[in-house]
C-alpha positions in Angstrom: -12.7 -14.1 12.1 -15.4 -13.5 9.5 -17.5 -10.5 8.8 -21.2 -10.5 7.7 -22.1 -7.5 5.6 -25.8 -6.7 5.4 -27.6 -4.4 3.0 -27.2 -0.8 4.2 -29.3 1.9 2.5 -27.5 4.9 3.9 -24.4 6.1 5.6 -24.0 9.3 7.7 -21.2 10.9 9.7 -17.7 12.2 9.8 -14.5 10.3 10.4 -10.8 11.1 10.5 -8.8 9.3 7.8 -6.3 6.9 9.3 -2.7 7.9 9.0 -0.9 6.9 5.8 0.7 3.4 5.9 3.1 4.2 3.0 4.4 7.4 4.6 4.6 5.8 8.1 6.8 2.9 6.9 9.1 5.3 5.0 9.4 7.7 7.9 10.2 4.9 10.3 12.9 3.6 8.0 14.6 7.0 7.4 14.5 7.7 11.1 16.2 4.4 11.8 18.8 5.2 9.2 19.6 8.5 10.9 22.2 9.1 13.6 20.3 10.9 16.3 16.7 11.1 17.4 13.7 11.8 15.1 10.1 12.3 15.9 7.1 11.1 13.8 3.7 12.6 14.6 0.5 10.6 14.0 2.1 7.4 12.8 -0.1 4.7 11.4 -0.8 1.6 13.4 -1.3 -1.4 11.2 0.3 -4.8 10.7 2.6 -3.4 8.0 3.8 -0.4 10.0 4.1 -2.5 13.2 6.2 -4.9 11.2 8.6 -2.0 10.3 8.6 -0.9 14.0 9.5 -4.4 15.1 12.2 -5.0 12.5 14.0 -1.7 12.9 14.1 -2.3 16.7 15.6 -5.8 16.0 18.3 -3.9 13.9 19.2 -1.6 16.7 16.8 1.4 16.6 15.4 2.6 19.9 11.6 3.5 19.8 9.5 5.4 22.4 5.9 5.9 21.6 2.8 7.7 23.0 -0.6 8.4 21.6 0.5 11.3 19.5 4.0 10.5 18.3 6.9 8.1 18.2 10.6 9.1 18.8 13.3 7.0 17.2 17.0 6.9 17.9 18.5 5.4 14.7 21.3 3.0 14.0 22.6 5.0 11.0 24.4 3.0 8.4 25.3 0.1 10.8 22.4 -2.1 11.6 22.9 -4.4 14.5 23.6 -8.0 13.7 20.3 -10.0 13.8 20.0 -13.5 12.6 16.3 -13.6 11.5 13.8 -10.9 10.7 10.0 -11.5 10.5 8.2 -8.9 8.4 4.9 -10.8 8.7 2.9 -10.3 5.5 4.4 -6.9 4.6 5.9 -6.9 1.1 7.1 -3.3 1.1 8.7 -3.7 4.5 10.5 -6.9 3.3 11.8 -5.2 0.2 12.9 -2.0 1.8 14.8 -4.0 4.5 16.4 -6.3 2.0 18.2 -3.3 0.8 19.2 -2.2 4.3 20.3 -5.8 5.0 23.1 -5.3 2.5 24.8 -3.1 5.1 24.9 -6.0 7.6 26.8 -9.3 7.7 24.0 -11.8 7.5 20.2 -11.5 7.8 17.6 -14.1 7.0 14.0 -13.0 6.3 11.7 -15.8 7.4 8.6 -17.1 5.7 5.6 -16.8 8.1 2.9 -16.3 5.4 3.6 -19.0 2.9 0.2 -18.6 1.2 0.5 -14.9 0.7 3.9 -13.0 0.9 5.6 -16.4 0.6 4.3 -16.7 -3.0 5.4 -13.2 -4.1 8.5 -12.8 -6.3 11.5 -10.6 -5.3 14.0 -11.7 -8.0 14.4 -8.3 -9.6 15.6 -6.8 -6.3 17.8 -9.8 -5.7 19.4 -9.3 -9.1 20.1 -5.7 -8.3 21.6 -6.4 -4.9 23.9 -9.0 -6.4 25.3 -6.3 -8.8 26.5 -4.6 -5.6 28.4 -7.7 -4.5 25.8 -8.8 -2.0 25.3 -12.6 -1.6 21.7 -13.7 -1.6 20.3 -17.2 -0.9 16.6 -17.6 -1.9 14.0 -20.0 -3.0 13.5 -19.2 -6.7 13.3 -15.5 -5.8 11.0 -16.1 -2.8 11.2 -16.4 0.9 13.0 -17.4 3.0 15.8 -15.1 1.8 19.3 -14.8 3.4 21.3 -11.7 2.6 25.1 -11.5 3.3 26.1 -7.9 2.8 29.0 -6.3 4.4 30.6 -3.6 2.3 28.7 -2.9 -1.0 30.4 -0.1 -2.8 27.9 1.5 -5.2 28.4 1.9 -8.9 25.9 1.2 -11.8 22.8 -0.8 -10.8 20.2 -1.9 -13.2 16.8 -2.9 -11.8 13.5 -3.9 -13.5 10.5 -1.9 -12.6 7.9 -4.0 -14.5 6.6 -5.9 -11.4 7.0 -3.4 -8.5 8.3 0.0 -7.8 9.3 -1.3 -4.3 12.5 -2.7 -5.6 13.6 0.7 -6.8 12.6 2.3 -3.5 14.7 -0.2 -1.7 17.8 0.9 -3.7 17.0 4.5 -3.2 17.1 4.0 0.6 20.3 2.1 0.4 22.6 3.7 -2.1 23.1 7.1 -0.4 24.8 5.3 2.4 27.4 3.5 0.1 30.9 4.9 -0.1 30.8 5.4 -3.9 28.4 7.3 -6.1 25.7 5.2 -7.7 23.7 5.3 -10.9 20.4 3.4 -10.9 18.9 2.6 -14.3 15.4 1.3 -14.4 14.8 -1.4 -17.1 11.6 -2.3 -19.0 8.8 -0.2 -17.5 8.2 1.3 -14.1 5.0 0.5 -12.3 3.4 2.9 -9.7 5.7 5.8 -10.5 3.7 8.0 -8.2 4.9 5.9 -5.2 8.5 6.6 -6.2 7.6 10.3 -5.8 6.6 9.6 -2.2 9.9 7.8 -1.6 11.9 10.8 -3.0 9.8 13.2 -1.0 10.6 11.4 2.3 14.3 11.1 1.4 14.5 14.8 0.7 12.9 15.5 4.1 15.6 13.3 5.6 18.4 15.4 4.0 19.3 12.9 1.2 20.2 14.2 -2.2 19.1 12.2 -5.3 19.0 13.4 -8.9 16.1 11.8 -10.7 15.3 12.0 -14.4 11.9 13.4 -15.2 10.6 10.0 -16.1 12.0 8.3 -13.0 14.0 5.8 -15.2 17.4 7.0 -14.2 18.9 8.2 -10.8 22.2 9.7 -9.8 22.9 9.1 -6.2 25.9 10.7 -4.4 27.6 8.3 -2.0 28.7 8.8 1.6 25.6 10.7 2.6 24.1 10.6 6.1 20.4 10.6 7.0 19.5 13.6 9.2 17.4 13.2 12.3 14.2 15.2 11.7 10.5 15.8 12.7 7.8 14.3 10.4 4.0 14.5 10.4 2.1 11.7 8.7 -0.8 12.7 6.4 -4.1 10.9 6.1 -4.2 7.7 4.0 -5.9 7.7 0.6 -5.7 4.0 -0.1 -7.7 3.1 3.0 -10.0 6.0 2.7 -10.8 5.0 -0.9 -13.0 2.1 0.3 -14.9 4.5 2.8 -15.5 7.0 0.0 -16.6 4.2 -2.4 -19.0 3.0 0.3 -20.5 6.5 0.6 -20.7 6.7 -3.2 -22.8 3.5 -3.7 -25.3 4.4 -0.9 -27.6 7.3 0.1 -25.0 9.1 2.1 -23.8 12.2 3.9 -20.2 11.3 4.8 -17.1 13.4 5.4 -13.6 12.1 5.7 -11.0 14.5 7.1 -7.2 14.8 6.9 -7.1 14.1 3.2 -4.7 16.7 1.7 -5.8 18.1 -1.7 -2.2 18.3 -2.9 -1.1 15.0 -1.6 1.5 13.0 -3.7 -0.4 9.8 -2.9 -1.6 8.5 -6.3 -4.7 7.1 -4.7 -5.9 10.6 -4.3 -7.4 9.8 -7.7 -10.3 8.1 -6.0 -11.8 11.6 -5.6 -11.3 12.4 -9.3 -12.8 9.0 -10.3 -15.8 9.3 -8.2 -16.4 12.8 -9.6 -16.1 11.3 -13.1 -18.7 8.8 -12.0 -21.0 11.8 -11.2 -20.9 11.2 -7.4 -21.8 14.4 -5.6 -18.8 15.4 -3.6 -16.6 18.3 -2.6 -12.9 18.4 -1.6 -11.7 21.4 0.3 -9.8 22.2 3.5 -8.5 18.6 3.5 -12.0 17.2 3.8 -13.8 15.0 1.3 -17.5 15.3 1.7 -19.7 12.8 -0.2 -23.5 13.2 -0.5 -24.1 10.0 -2.4 -27.4 9.0 -4.0 -26.3 5.6 -5.2 -26.4 6.6 -8.8 -23.1 6.3 -10.7 -21.9 6.4 -14.3 -19.3 4.1 -15.9 -15.7 5.3 -16.1 -12.4 4.4 -17.9 -9.3 4.8 -15.8 -5.5 4.1 -16.0 -5.2 2.2 -12.7 -1.4 2.3 -12.6 -1.4 5.8 -11.1 -3.6 4.7 -8.1 -2.8 1.0 -7.6 -4.1 0.7 -4.0 -7.4 2.4 -4.8 -8.4 0.4 -7.9 -10.2 -2.4 -6.1 -12.4 0.2 -4.3 -13.1 1.9 -7.7 -14.1 -1.4 -9.2 -16.5 -2.0 -6.2 -18.2 1.3 -7.0 -18.3 0.5 -10.7 -20.2 -2.7 -9.9 -23.3 -0.5 -9.4 -22.7 2.1 -12.2 -24.8 2.5 -15.2 -22.8 1.1 -18.2 -19.5 -0.6 -18.6 -16.3 0.5 -16.8 -12.8 -0.3 -17.7 -9.7 -0.1 -15.5 -6.5 -0.7 -17.6 -2.8 -0.8 -17.1 -3.3 -2.8 -13.8 -1.2 -5.9 -14.3 0.8 -5.2 -11.2 -2.3 -6.0 -9.2 -1.6 -9.6 -9.9 1.6 -9.5 -7.8 0.2 -8.3 -4.5 -1.0 -10.3 -1.4 -3.0 -12.3 -3.9 -3.8 -12.0 -7.6 -6.0 -8.9 -7.2 -7.4 -9.4 -10.6 -8.4 -13.1 -10.9 -9.0 -13.7 -7.2 -10.9 -10.6 -6.6 -13.1 -10.9 -9.7 -13.9 -14.5 -8.9 -15.3 -13.4 -5.6 -17.2 -10.5 -7.1 -18.8 -12.9 -9.5 -19.9 -15.1 -6.6 -21.6 -12.1 -5.2 -23.5 -11.4 -8.4 -21.3 -8.8 -10.1 -20.8 -8.9 -13.8 -17.0 -8.6 -14.4 -14.4 -9.9 -16.8 -10.6 -9.7 -16.9 -7.7 -9.4 -19.3 -4.1 -9.7 -18.4 -3.9 -6.0 -17.5 -7.5 -4.9 -17.4 -10.6 -5.2 -15.3 -13.9 -4.7 -17.0 -17.1 -4.1 -15.0 -20.6 -4.3 -16.5 -22.6 -2.3 -14.0 -25.7 -3.4 -12.2 -27.4 -0.3 -10.8 -30.1 -2.4 -9.3 -27.6 -4.1 -7.0 -26.3 -7.7 -6.7 -27.8 -10.8 -5.2 -25.3 -11.6 -2.5 -26.2 -14.4 -0.1 -22.9 -16.2 -0.4 -19.6 -16.8 1.5 -16.6 -15.3 -0.2 -12.9 -15.7 0.2 -10.8 -12.5 0.5 -7.6 -14.4 0.1 -6.0 -12.9 3.2 -5.8 -9.5 1.3 -6.7 -6.3 3.2 -7.6 -4.4 0.0 -9.9 -7.2 -1.2 -11.6 -7.4 2.2 -12.4 -3.6 2.1 -13.6 -3.6 -1.5 -15.8 -6.7 -1.1 -17.4 -5.0 1.9 -18.4 -2.0 -0.3 -20.2 -4.5 -2.6 -21.9 -6.1 0.4 -23.6 -2.9 1.4 -25.6 -3.0 -1.9 -26.2 -6.8 -1.9 -29.8 -8.0 -1.5 -28.7 -10.8 0.8 -25.8 -10.8 3.3 -22.2 -11.4 2.2 -20.0 -13.4 4.6 -16.3 -12.4 4.1 -13.9 -15.1 5.3 -10.9 -14.1 7.5 -11.8 -10.4 7.4 -9.5 -9.7 10.4 -6.7 -9.5 7.9 -8.0 -6.0 7.1 -5.7 -5.1 10.0 -2.7 -5.3 7.7 -3.4 -1.6 6.8 -6.6 -0.5 8.4 -7.4 -2.1 11.8 -10.3 0.3 12.4 -12.0 -0.1 9.1 -15.1 -1.9 10.3 -15.3 0.3 13.4 -15.4 3.3 11.1 -18.0 1.8 8.8 -20.2 0.9 11.8 -19.8 4.5 13.1 -21.2 5.7 9.8 -24.2 3.3 10.1 -23.1 0.2 8.1 -24.8 -3.0 9.1 -21.7 -5.2 9.5 -21.0 -7.8 12.2 -18.1 -10.0 13.3 -18.7 -13.7 13.6 
């Protein structure tokens, strides 16, 4: 389905932030890896988190869910044999479970999104798993991927962090269960370090001990550990809320988003700081971000690696800022559901934005007067691109039609419902 986004001068109201996708998928996994029953309160519902639900059930976890919580009886360190797993279009779920598949005999991850996840590389994680004695069949590092595990022992593992931190997270979930101690050394650079902080936070809550260097480039992992059954509460999601906050910033608004912790370890919390740097009137206290936007923004420079999943929303806000904005250190955006630099900027240009790219930078020459719009644009099946393009559409003089906008459900199924509740003039077609 497509969405038509019409010019919307003002937004007003209060919404609860959706629950964090990143934390939900991690809590689901550690609960499945525990022996016993865990409870997760306020888990996210999205295509990604539902993919993790489906896959851990296929591997032997027992799930019971109501409107408030989900209880999970885990399979521990012995996933049930299952020939094929379908993670949908969820890259993080795939990579985390590639690690866990090393504990099983043979698991094939199928390719159901050849134009999106099917194009994404996983070679760095494959190389790391092979160091543990795991056999991996693959298509030049891409899906479909078959993993023949069995009895990996631990030891010294080297993994590149230059493309994605998800490879490292996968190893951090796996290695505590191996019989030997492990040393994980990160090669090259490590992208999205803040997300590794989230992984370590969840592992600690699950009773796992990992000794990390201050720069997250080396880890000592004691072997023969067991995940503890526990109770978890999922916090509000900054990556999804970033687009709502950006929408409030570029319009005349009085918008409050609740359940956004001030001291969250989500790197995308930086959306609040960036909007403040852009002189957007807002407050953040008692876990509520309150924006009283006037549509007037100043240009900004920002290191996007600390808030990868909020950068596209920041760029959308910068489209309407006075002056030239620069978002640097963002090359890893190229390796997501689509190339979130080239593909995204091409669509912004169609809408009338003045943008340019470098290999690891996005440069935005602001148009405070707004953009023309009046075009059909392709979001490339990418939920973050869909949300960010919608923000631009609110300030377009003519409607924007966003193709295949239903793919927003990958992380935020209620995104357009929330925007409509705030007064946005958007319609499904």
